[in-house]
C-alpha positions as a printed NumPy array, in Angstrom:
array([[147.111,  62.447,  47.997],
       [144.061,  64.676,  46.779],
       [141.173,  65.174,  48.424],
       [138.055,  63.238,  46.969],
       [135.607,  65.413,  44.749],
       [132.669,  65.32 ,  46.772],
       [134.471,  66.16 ,  50.088],
       [134.321,  70.17 ,  49.728],
       [130.522,  69.901,  48.888],
       [129.997,  67.407,  51.672],
       [131.746,  70.169,  54.295],
       [129.984,  72.744,  52.861],
       [126.417,  71.024,  53.4  ],
       [127.496,  70.355,  56.966],
       [128.313,  73.702,  57.51 ],
       [124.851,  74.973,  56.188],
       [123.022,  74.39 ,  59.85 ],
       [125.826,  76.552,  61.4  ],
       [125.372,  79.483,  58.726],
       [121.456,  79.333,  59.498],
       [122.167,  79.373,  63.259],
       [124.87 ,  82.131,  62.831],
       [122.298,  84.222,  60.67 ],
       [119.467,  83.812,  63.731],
       [115.874,  82.267,  63.827],
       [113.599,  82.957,  61.374],
       [109.506,  83.176,  62.886],
       [106.355,  83.276,  61.242],
       [104.357,  86.321,  60.483],
       [102.368,  85.92 ,  63.719],
       [105.839,  84.942,  65.87 ],
       [105.014,  81.301,  65.103],
       [107.992,  79.374,  66.609],
       [109.169,  81.983,  69.147],
       [108.602,  80.941,  73.015],
       [106.54 ,  83.351,  75.135],
       [107.013,  83.011,  79.176],
       [103.372,  81.806,  79.633],
       [100.719,  80.451,  77.609],
       [ 99.3  ,  82.81 ,  74.598],
       [ 95.801,  83.172,  74.049],
       [ 93.947,  84.681,  71.214],
       [ 91.036,  87.204,  71.111],
       [ 89.165,  86.908,  67.739],
       [ 87.343,  90.29 ,  67.001],
       [ 86.012,  92.212,  63.897],
       [ 87.566,  95.582,  63.428],
       [ 87.663,  97.744,  59.824],
       [ 85.59 ,  94.786,  58.055],
       [ 88.25 ,  92.282,  58.956],
       [ 88.342,  89.377,  61.423],
       [ 91.336,  89.627,  63.359],
       [ 92.854,  88.274,  66.405],
       [ 94.944,  89.797,  69.25 ],
       [ 97.431,  87.525,  71.047],
       [ 97.692,  87.829,  74.722],
       [ 98.946,  86.454,  78.083],
       [ 96.211,  86.325,  80.818],
       [ 98.276,  85.239,  84.126],
       [ 96.549,  85.207,  87.384],
       [ 97.771,  86.165,  90.725],
       [100.38 ,  83.98 ,  91.81 ],
       [100.68 ,  85.519,  95.142],
       [ 97.855,  86.399,  97.484],
       [ 95.393,  87.878,  94.882],
       [ 94.787,  91.671,  95.741],
       [ 91.3  ,  91.835,  93.123],
       [ 93.304,  94.246,  90.98 ],
       [ 94.259,  93.604,  87.176],
       [ 97.207,  95.376,  85.698],
       [ 97.296,  95.562,  81.569],
       [100.738,  95.676,  80.107],
       [101.398,  97.916,  76.923],
       [104.452,  97.156,  74.937],
       [106.501,  99.181,  72.945],
       [107.149,  99.307,  69.046],
       [110.476,  97.295,  69.028],
       [108.931,  94.89 ,  71.947],
       [106.258,  92.336,  72.522],
       [104.223,  90.944,  75.024],
       [106.903,  88.29 ,  75.978],
       [109.593,  91.158,  76.688],
       [107.522,  92.042,  79.917],
       [108.335,  88.523,  81.143],
       [110.163,  90.054,  84.263],
       [106.797,  92.353,  85.064],
       [104.503,  90.009,  84.669],
       [106.489,  87.558,  87.089],
       [106.753,  90.496,  89.725],
       [103.174,  91.494,  89.297],
       [101.78 ,  88.298,  89.636],
       [103.661,  87.476,  92.667],
       [102.387,  90.603,  94.165],
       [ 98.913,  89.573,  93.873],
       [ 97.979,  91.324,  90.459],
       [ 96.172,  89.396,  87.431],
       [ 98.472,  90.472,  84.323],
       [ 97.077,  90.795,  81.03 ],
       [ 99.945,  91.457,  78.342],
       [ 98.57 ,  91.672,  74.879],
       [100.063,  92.071,  71.296],
       [ 98.886,  94.832,  69.612],
       [ 97.42 ,  94.287,  66.016],
       [100.404,  94.604,  63.705],
       [102.593,  93.391,  66.26 ],
       [104.4  ,  90.022,  67.164],
       [101.57 ,  87.106,  67.906],
       [ 98.733,  89.396,  66.5  ],
       [ 96.859,  89.61 ,  62.945],
       [ 98.826,  92.199,  60.61 ],
       [ 96.292,  92.964,  57.842],
       [ 96.835,  94.01 ,  54.618],
       [ 95.443,  97.643,  55.211],
       [ 94.443,  98.999,  58.397],
       [ 93.735, 102.671,  59.374],
       [ 96.097, 102.611,  62.401],
       [ 95.209, 104.958,  65.276],
       [ 96.045, 104.824,  69.181],
       [ 92.242, 105.473,  69.475],
       [ 91.459, 101.896,  67.664],
       [ 94.307, 100.303,  69.253],
       [ 92.78 , 101.453,  72.361],
       [ 89.221, 100.447,  71.446],
       [ 90.535,  97.066,  70.461],
       [ 92.291,  96.689,  74.163],
       [ 89.012,  97.565,  75.929],
       [ 87.09 ,  94.839,  73.888],
       [ 89.534,  92.39 ,  74.841],
       [ 89.592,  93.497,  78.695],
       [ 85.414,  93.445,  78.508],
       [ 85.475,  90.083,  76.942],
       [ 87.928,  88.806,  79.968],
       [ 85.536,  90.701,  82.266],
       [ 87.668,  93.051,  83.435],
       [ 86.094,  96.633,  84.012],
       [ 89.02 ,  98.388,  85.875],
       [ 92.652,  98.094,  85.507],
       [ 95.818,  99.926,  86.366],
       [ 97.821, 100.203,  82.951],
       [101.575, 100.054,  82.561],
       [103.062, 101.33 ,  78.818],
       [106.402, 101.237,  77.726],
       [107.863, 103.396,  74.955],
       [105.133, 103.373,  72.281],
       [102.777, 101.483,  74.653],
       [102.957, 104.626,  76.943],
       [101.411, 106.98 ,  74.184],
       [ 98.437, 104.054,  73.657],
       [ 98.404, 104.085,  77.492],
       [ 97.689, 107.628,  77.826],
       [ 95.198, 107.369,  74.79 ],
       [ 93.434, 104.648,  76.642],
       [ 93.351, 106.692,  79.687],
       [ 92.247, 109.64 ,  77.842],
       [ 89.532, 107.548,  76.155],
       [ 88.248, 105.543,  78.87 ],
       [ 88.852, 107.557,  82.181],
       [ 86.387, 105.578,  84.167],
       [ 87.975, 102.281,  83.496],
       [ 91.615, 103.528,  84.539],
       [ 92.368, 103.131,  88.222],
       [ 96.256, 104.312,  87.748],
       [ 98.551, 104.901,  84.605],
       [102.32 , 104.027,  84.838],
       [104.483, 105.238,  81.966],
       [107.906, 103.508,  81.358],
       [109.999, 105.605,  78.999],
       [107.26 , 106.404,  76.827],
       [107.799, 107.847,  73.527],
       [105.84 , 111.197,  72.753],
       [106.811, 113.285,  75.337],
       [107.564, 115.829,  72.81 ],
       [106.265, 116.41 ,  69.107],
       [108.959, 115.505,  67.012],
       [107.317, 116.757,  63.596],
       [106.84 , 120.164,  65.324],
       [110.389, 120.332,  66.355],
       [111.288, 120.153,  62.885],
       [111.853, 116.284,  62.262],
       [111.118, 115.575,  58.489],
       [108.062, 113.572,  57.642],
       [108.852, 110.244,  56.079],
       [106.136, 108.662,  53.963],
       [104.797, 105.003,  54.412],
       [106.423, 104.156,  51.522],
       [109.519, 105.528,  52.729],
       [109.253, 103.844,  55.951],
       [108.392, 100.342,  54.342],
       [111.607, 100.531,  52.218],
       [113.598, 101.305,  55.326],
       [111.855,  98.388,  57.338],
       [112.323,  96.025,  54.508],
       [116.175,  96.25 ,  55.433],
       [115.675,  95.648,  59.056],
       [118.665,  93.246,  60.309],
       [119.661,  91.684,  63.306],
       [122.785,  93.843,  63.365],
       [120.784,  97.091,  62.709],
       [118.818,  96.376,  65.53 ],
       [121.462,  95.494,  68.188],
       [123.431,  98.301,  67.026],
       [120.21 , 101.025,  67.362],
       [119.421,  99.585,  70.492],
       [122.608,  99.786,  72.325],
       [123.415, 103.113,  71.254],
       [119.967, 104.373,  71.473],
       [117.936, 102.468,  74.182],
       [121.078, 101.394,  76.617],
       [123.598, 104.252,  76.113],
       [126.26 , 101.923,  74.456],
       [125.836,  99.345,  77.272],
       [124.459,  95.737,  76.155],
       [123.642,  92.451,  78.222],
       [123.61 ,  89.017,  76.629],
       [120.202,  88.617,  77.733],
       [119.031,  91.135,  75.489],
       [120.   ,  89.202,  72.21 ],
       [117.21 ,  87.21 ,  72.682],
       [114.796,  90.174,  71.909],
       [117.123,  91.174,  69.052],
       [116.306,  87.68 ,  67.389],
       [112.617,  87.863,  68.3  ],
       [112.495,  91.238,  66.019],
       [114.748,  90.128,  63.144],
       [113.346,  86.514,  63.04 ],
       [109.702,  88.097,  62.618],
       [110.977,  90.809,  59.965],
       [112.771,  88.079,  57.759],
       [110.807,  85.101,  58.291],
       [108.396,  84.347,  55.665],
       [105.715,  86.938,  56.542],
       [108.322,  89.538,  55.773],
       [106.661,  91.882,  53.539],
       [103.46 ,  92.297,  55.763],
       [105.532,  92.699,  59.014],
       [107.523,  95.521,  57.152],
       [104.12 ,  97.334,  55.838],
       [102.276,  97.021,  59.187],
       [105.4  ,  98.51 ,  60.614],
       [105.395, 101.231,  58.213],
       [101.906, 101.898,  58.904],
       [102.454, 101.955,  62.751],
       [105.32 , 104.159,  62.638],
       [103.178, 106.653,  60.343],
       [100.773, 106.625,  63.431],
       [103.57 , 107.504,  66.199],
       [104.764, 110.331,  64.165],
       [101.585, 111.704,  63.097],
       [ 99.509, 111.368,  66.356],
       [101.215, 113.283,  69.207],
       [ 99.496, 112.64 ,  72.66 ],
       [101.807, 115.451,  74.034],
       [ 99.13 , 118.191,  74.043],
       [ 96.795, 116.021,  76.15 ],
       [ 98.706, 115.037,  79.325],
       [ 97.513, 117.796,  80.946],
       [ 93.6  , 116.267,  80.602],
       [ 94.767, 112.981,  82.47 ],
       [ 92.565, 112.4  ,  85.264],
       [ 94.229, 109.331,  86.71 ],
       [ 97.002, 109.171,  89.239],
       [ 99.979, 108.873,  86.849],
       [103.493, 107.593,  87.367],
       [106.252, 108.179,  85.117],
       [109.237, 105.827,  85.502],
       [112.389, 107.229,  83.434],
       [115.606, 105.961,  82.67 ],
       [117.399, 109.393,  82.212],
       [120.058, 107.69 ,  79.542],
       [117.187, 107.256,  77.223],
       [117.818, 109.316,  73.965],
       [115.001, 107.778,  71.703],
       [113.348, 109.988,  69.124],
       [111.355, 109.235,  66.174],
       [113.168, 110.256,  62.999],
       [116.146, 111.567,  64.639],
       [118.15 , 109.639,  61.992],
       [117.033, 112.063,  59.483],
       [116.746, 115.069,  61.525],
       [118.794, 118.222,  60.556],
       [121.939, 118.452,  63.106],
       [120.39 , 121.254,  65.088],
       [117.076, 119.319,  65.452],
       [118.62 , 116.129,  66.109],
       [120.785, 117.902,  69.125],
       [117.659, 119.114,  70.788],
       [115.57 , 115.672,  71.015],
       [115.064, 112.555,  72.934],
       [116.686, 114.072,  76.317],
       [114.581, 111.928,  78.825],
       [116.739, 113.614,  81.566],
       [115.035, 116.875,  80.846],
       [111.786, 115.627,  79.213],
       [110.567, 113.448,  82.258],
       [110.767, 116.3  ,  84.447],
       [108.734, 118.674,  82.017],
       [106.029, 116.007,  81.502],
       [105.708, 115.524,  84.947],
       [104.598, 119.115,  85.325],
       [102.119, 118.624,  82.344],
       [100.362, 115.666,  84.285],
       [ 97.92 , 116.865,  87.075],
       [ 98.352, 113.726,  89.272],
       [101.77 , 112.727,  88.361],
       [104.829, 111.196,  90.199],
       [107.961, 111.09 ,  88.762],
       [110.571, 108.324,  89.413],
       [113.958, 108.634,  87.647],
       [116.67 , 105.894,  87.271],
       [120.08 , 107.651,  86.698],
       [122.426, 105.902,  84.113],
       [119.607, 103.59 ,  82.871],
       [118.162, 103.839,  79.426],
       [114.909, 102.987,  77.464],
       [113.932,  99.9  ,  79.397],
       [114.855, 100.118,  83.117],
       [112.182,  97.142,  83.68 ],
       [114.805,  95.116,  81.474],
       [118.036,  96.354,  82.298],
       [117.713,  96.581,  86.24 ],
       [114.349,  94.791,  86.847],
       [114.899,  94.272,  90.513],
       [115.155,  98.086,  91.201],
       [112.53 ,  98.998,  88.82 ],
       [109.723,  96.878,  90.13 ],
       [110.407,  97.559,  93.66 ],
       [109.55 , 101.482,  92.45 ],
       [106.399, 100.356,  90.571],
       [105.264,  98.254,  93.108],
       [105.913, 100.731,  95.971],
       [103.846, 103.353,  94.112],
       [100.977, 101.118,  92.812],
       [100.524, 100.051,  96.559],
       [100.88 , 103.643,  97.825],
       [ 98.168, 104.884,  95.199],
       [ 95.837, 102.139,  95.199],
       [ 92.288, 102.847,  95.748],
       [ 90.421, 101.485,  98.37 ],
       [ 87.775,  99.251,  97.346],
       [ 84.958,  98.677,  99.41 ]])
């Protein structure tokens, strides 16, 4: 007996939701639809002739409040949400925690045209903190957020109590070492092709030394869903501008000028280096070695402490949260200035 003609069509219709799920979720241009671990608020301000807004989380001390604030600065392929375990650990230790999404990222505005610089992002963040009544804070910057936190500490040294950098990029100047320049248009074309599988494979091999944990998939979906959602071209264009900023605005030469106690938290298996994929073999072989870079930069920073995590990669706070936060909180307590 032959099947009714409508049956294959019905089966296909029934399969569509499964296919959509298999391809992962889509999120709005400001990450609408993605759930953050704490309430997201928005800071509205004017910059470069535009009305912009920064999404941020402001989490009060859950434990006995110590009167201090920590500002978390996310990486290029991360968001404020990826700090979830760090926010919890710091809040429970008595800190007020501010976790903004920088302009161009995640829950924040993605302008059509913006002159991206680490100085501009630092200024934006300083305006947010001023609006929140925070005059002095400890900065915790991860990946690209480490470059931003460094720039912020150089720009506003009197407003920074301590600086902690988690596998920051920019511990070397890739351009000076021979990595070819990509134009913004070339970055844009590259970013339009972002996929969940591509993100996962890049992060597995570069960030996590070939290892993967199921909980990392949520962050892959976050990035991929933002990149293929209704704001796809907006997201890709801002991403391209941000990559150009990262590549052309090194902080490496100014580490020696930092005037605050600085902690380097380094997963030694990290191999992140911007442009490594198009670098000549000889150049590719000599960049992105965090087991060496951490030690070298610790020598450049006047008041530095280096804590290494052997076998961990680009995001030790996500790979081994308990071990990471024990080290971080120990240093923060040891080097906290006494307030009268």
